[in-house]
MIDOSE-1310 file (N, C-alpha, C; in nm, 2 decimals, decimal comma, always signed):
residues 105
mtpa	+22,42/+14,94/+5,35/+22,37/+14,96/+5,51/+22,33/+14,83/+5,57; +22,38/+14,80/+5,68/+22,36/+14,69/+5,76/+22,24/+14,71/+5,85; +22,15/+14,59/+5,87/+22,06/+14,64/+5,99/+22,10/+14,64/+6,12; +22,04/+14,72/+6,19/+22,09/+14,74/+6,34/+22,08/+14,59/+6,42
epgp	+22,16/+14,59/+6,51/+22,15/+14,47/+6,58/+22,03/+14,49/+6,67; +21,97/+14,36/+6,70/+21,85/+14,34/+6,80/+21,90/+14,39/+6,94; +21,81/+14,46/+7,00/+21,84/+14,50/+7,12/+21,85/+14,40/+7,24; +21,87/+14,42/+7,36/+21,87/+14,32/+7,47/+21,75/+14,24/+7,49
cgcd	+21,63/+14,29/+7,45/+21,51/+14,23/+7,47/+21,43/+14,16/+7,34; +21,52/+14,18/+7,25/+21,48/+14,14/+7,10/+21,41/+14,24/+7,03; +21,43/+14,37/+7,09/+21,36/+14,47/+7,03/+21,44/+14,53/+6,91; +21,39/+14,62/+6,85/+21,46/+14,66/+6,70/+21,48/+14,82/+6,72
psgg	+21,61/+14,86/+6,73/+21,64/+15,01/+6,75/+21,64/+15,07/+6,61; +21,63/+15,00/+6,49/+21,62/+15,06/+6,37/+21,51/+15,16/+6,32; +21,54/+15,23/+6,22/+21,40/+15,32/+6,18/+21,35/+15,43/+6,26; +21,43/+15,48/+6,34/+21,39/+15,59/+6,43/+21,51/+15,67/+6,49
mvlr	+21,45/+15,76/+6,55/+21,57/+15,85/+6,64/+21,54/+15,80/+6,79; +21,64/+15,83/+6,88/+21,60/+15,83/+7,01/+21,52/+15,94/+7,06; +21,42/+15,89/+7,14/+21,33/+15,99/+7,19/+21,35/+15,98/+7,36; +21,36/+16,10/+7,43/+21,37/+16,08/+7,57/+21,26/+16,16/+7,65
rtit	+21,24/+16,13/+7,77/+21,15/+16,21/+7,88/+21,19/+16,17/+8,00; +21,20/+16,29/+8,08/+21,24/+16,26/+8,23/+21,09/+16,27/+8,28; +21,07/+16,17/+8,39/+20,95/+16,15/+8,46/+20,96/+16,12/+8,61; +20,88/+16,20/+8,68/+20,90/+16,19/+8,82/+20,80/+16,06/+8,87
ipns	+20,85/+15,98/+8,95/+20,78/+15,87/+9,01/+20,66/+15,92/+9,09; +20,54/+15,89/+9,08/+20,46/+15,96/+9,17/+20,39/+15,87/+9,28; +20,40/+15,74/+9,24/+20,32/+15,64/+9,36/+20,40/+15,61/+9,47; +20,34/+15,61/+9,58/+20,40/+15,56/+9,71/+20,48/+15,46/+9,73
rglh	+20,46/+15,36/+9,66/+20,57/+15,25/+9,65/+20,69/+15,25/+9,56; +20,67/+15,33/+9,47/+20,78/+15,35/+9,35/+20,77/+15,25/+9,26; +20,90/+15,21/+9,23/+20,92/+15,13/+9,10/+20,94/+14,99/+9,18; +20,84/+14,93/+9,24/+20,86/+14,80/+9,30/+20,84/+14,69/+9,21
araa	+20,83/+14,56/+9,27/+20,82/+14,44/+9,17/+20,68/+14,46/+9,10; +20,58/+14,48/+9,15/+20,47/+14,48/+9,06/+20,45/+14,58/+8,96; +20,51/+14,71/+8,98/+20,51/+14,83/+8,90/+20,62/+14,79/+8,79; +20,73/+14,73/+8,82/+20,83/+14,69/+8,73/+20,78/+14,60/+8,64
aklv	+20,69/+14,50/+8,69/+20,62/+14,39/+8,59/+20,52/+14,45/+8,51; +20,46/+14,55/+8,54/+20,36/+14,62/+8,44/+20,45/+14,70/+8,33; +20,55/+14,75/+8,37/+20,63/+14,84/+8,28/+20,69/+14,75/+8,18; +20,75/+14,62/+8,24/+20,80/+14,53/+8,13/+20,70/+14,48/+8,04
alae	+20,57/+14,44/+8,08/+20,48/+14,41/+8,00/+20,42/+14,49/+7,90; +20,43/+14,62/+7,93/+20,39/+14,72/+7,83/+20,51/+14,75/+7,72; +20,62/+14,75/+7,77/+20,73/+14,79/+7,70/+20,75/+14,68/+7,59; +20,73/+14,56/+7,64/+20,75/+14,45/+7,54/+20,63/+14,44/+7,44
rfsa	+20,55/+14,51/+7,42/+20,43/+14,52/+7,32/+20,50/+14,61/+7,22; +20,59/+14,70/+7,24/+20,64/+14,77/+7,12/+20,78/+14,69/+7,06; +20,81/+14,74/+6,93/+20,92/+14,68/+6,88/+21,06/+14,78/+6,91; +21,02/+14,91/+6,96/+21,13/+15,00/+6,99/+21,21/+14,95/+7,11
cvnv	+21,32/+14,98/+7,14/+21,40/+14,94/+7,25/+21,37/+15,08/+7,35; +21,34/+15,02/+7,47/+21,33/+15,10/+7,57/+21,41/+15,09/+7,69; +21,48/+15,19/+7,73/+21,57/+15,20/+7,86/+21,51/+15,30/+7,96; +21,53/+15,25/+8,08/+21,50/+15,35/+8,20/+21,63/+15,38/+8,27
srag	+21,65/+15,50/+8,30/+21,80/+15,54/+8,38/+21,75/+15,63/+8,50; +21,83/+15,61/+8,59/+21,83/+15,68/+8,71/+21,97/+15,68/+8,79; +22,00/+15,79/+8,83/+22,13/+15,82/+8,92/+22,26/+15,75/+8,81; +22,27/+15,77/+8,69/+22,36/+15,73/+8,59/+22,38/+15,58/+8,58
qtvp	+22,26/+15,49/+8,61/+22,25/+15,35/+8,56/+22,12/+15,35/+8,48; +22,17/+15,27/+8,39/+22,04/+15,24/+8,26/+22,04/+15,11/+8,25; +21,90/+15,07/+8,24/+21,87/+14,91/+8,23/+21,76/+14,93/+8,11; +21,74/+14,79/+8,06/+21,63/+14,79/+7,97/+21,50/+14,76/+8,02
acsi	+21,39/+14,83/+7,96/+21,27/+14,80/+8,03/+21,21/+14,68/+8,01; +21,27/+14,58/+7,97/+21,23/+14,45/+7,97/+21,29/+14,37/+8,09; +21,37/+14,42/+8,16/+21,42/+14,36/+8,30/+21,35/+14,40/+8,43; +21,26/+14,30/+8,48/+21,23/+14,33/+8,61/+21,33/+14,37/+8,70
mglm	+21,43/+14,27/+8,70/+21,54/+14,30/+8,81/+21,60/+14,42/+8,81; +21,64/+14,46/+8,67/+21,70/+14,57/+8,63/+21,63/+14,71/+8,69; +21,50/+14,70/+8,66/+21,43/+14,81/+8,70/+21,40/+14,83/+8,84; +21,40/+14,72/+8,91/+21,40/+14,73/+9,07/+21,52/+14,77/+9,14
mlga	+21,64/+14,73/+9,07/+21,77/+14,76/+9,09/+21,78/+14,93/+9,10; +21,72/+14,98/+9,01/+21,73/+15,14/+8,99/+21,68/+15,18/+9,14; +21,61/+15,13/+9,22/+21,61/+15,21/+9,35/+21,48/+15,34/+9,34; +21,40/+15,34/+9,25/+21,35/+15,45/+9,21/+21,23/+15,47/+9,30
gqgs	+21,23/+15,52/+9,42/+21,11/+15,53/+9,51/+21,03/+15,67/+9,45; +20,93/+15,69/+9,55/+20,84/+15,79/+9,52/+20,92/+15,92/+9,50; +20,88/+16,02/+9,42/+20,98/+16,15/+9,39/+21,08/+16,14/+9,31; +21,14/+16,01/+9,27/+21,24/+16,00/+9,22/+21,23/+16,02/+9,05
evlv	+21,33/+16,09/+9,00/+21,32/+16,11/+8,85/+21,38/+16,00/+8,78; +21,32/+15,95/+8,68/+21,37/+15,86/+8,59/+21,38/+15,91/+8,44; +21,47/+15,88/+8,37/+21,48/+15,91/+8,23/+21,45/+15,80/+8,13; +21,34/+15,79/+8,05/+21,29/+15,70/+7,97/+21,33/+15,73/+7,83
eaeg	+21,42/+15,63/+7,77/+21,44/+15,64/+7,61/+21,39/+15,55/+7,55; +21,34/+15,57/+7,42/+21,29/+15,48/+7,33/+21,34/+15,50/+7,19; +21,39/+15,40/+7,15/+21,45/+15,38/+7,00/+21,39/+15,30/+6,90; +21,35/+15,34/+6,80/+21,28/+15,23/+6,70/+21,17/+15,32/+6,62
wdar	+21,12/+15,24/+6,53/+21,04/+15,30/+6,44/+20,90/+15,35/+6,51; +20,86/+15,28/+6,62/+20,74/+15,31/+6,70/+20,79/+15,36/+6,85; +20,89/+15,45/+6,85/+20,94/+15,47/+6,96/+20,87/+15,59/+7,03; +20,78/+15,69/+6,97/+20,71/+15,79/+7,02/+20,58/+15,71/+7,09
eald	+20,53/+15,62/+7,02/+20,43/+15,53/+7,10/+20,47/+15,46/+7,22; +20,59/+15,42/+7,21/+20,63/+15,33/+7,33/+20,67/+15,44/+7,42; +20,74/+15,54/+7,41/+20,76/+15,65/+7,50/+20,64/+15,69/+7,58; +20,54/+15,74/+7,49/+20,41/+15,80/+7,53/+20,34/+15,70/+7,63
avag	+20,34/+15,59/+7,59/+20,27/+15,45/+7,67/+20,33/+15,43/+7,81; +20,48/+15,42/+7,81/+20,56/+15,40/+7,93/+20,54/+15,52/+8,02; +20,56/+15,63/+7,96/+20,54/+15,77/+8,04/+20,41/+15,77/+8,11; +20,30/+15,74/+8,02/+20,16/+15,74/+8,08/+20,15/+15,65/+8,20
liea	+20,21/+15,52/+8,19/+20,19/+15,42/+8,29/+20,24/+15,47/+8,43; +20,40/+15,54/+8,41/+20,46/+15,58/+8,52/+20,39/+15,70/+8,58; +20,35/+15,81/+8,50/+20,26/+15,91/+8,55/+20,16/+15,88/+8,61; +20,08/+15,78/+8,59/+19,95/+15,73/+8,64/+19,98/+15,64/+8,77
gfhe	+20,10/+15,65/+8,81/+20,13/+15,57/+8,93/+20,14/+15,42/+8,90; +20,15/+15,39/+8,80/+20,13/+15,24/+8,77/+19,99/+15,18/+8,79; +19,89/+15,29/+8,80/+19,74/+15,26/+8,85/+19,74/+15,19/+8,98; +19,83/+15,23/+9,08/+19,80/+15,18/+9,21/+19,76/+15,27/+9,31
d	+19,78/+15,39/+9,31/+19,73/+15,47/+9,41/+19,60/+15,52/+9,39
């Protein structure tokens, strides 16, 4: 068995299943630059690969520009996926940040 290739952010997708959660963006400014930076900083604390999708576009959670390009305003639904040995912890943390409105409102 060969090890999994590292993800786009140096994450490690091996050792776990893919977990998914759909979350509604609650804050009035949506997934703007500061919110995206908070999400990146949080996602990078985990070894799991975390991706965010909206309207058929998927980006790694380590990409501020990619996250902003999703155009996820208030009320938008995003799909967060995490894969790796700490995927559950990563997904819970990222979902918690988003559900808390990135601690902005």
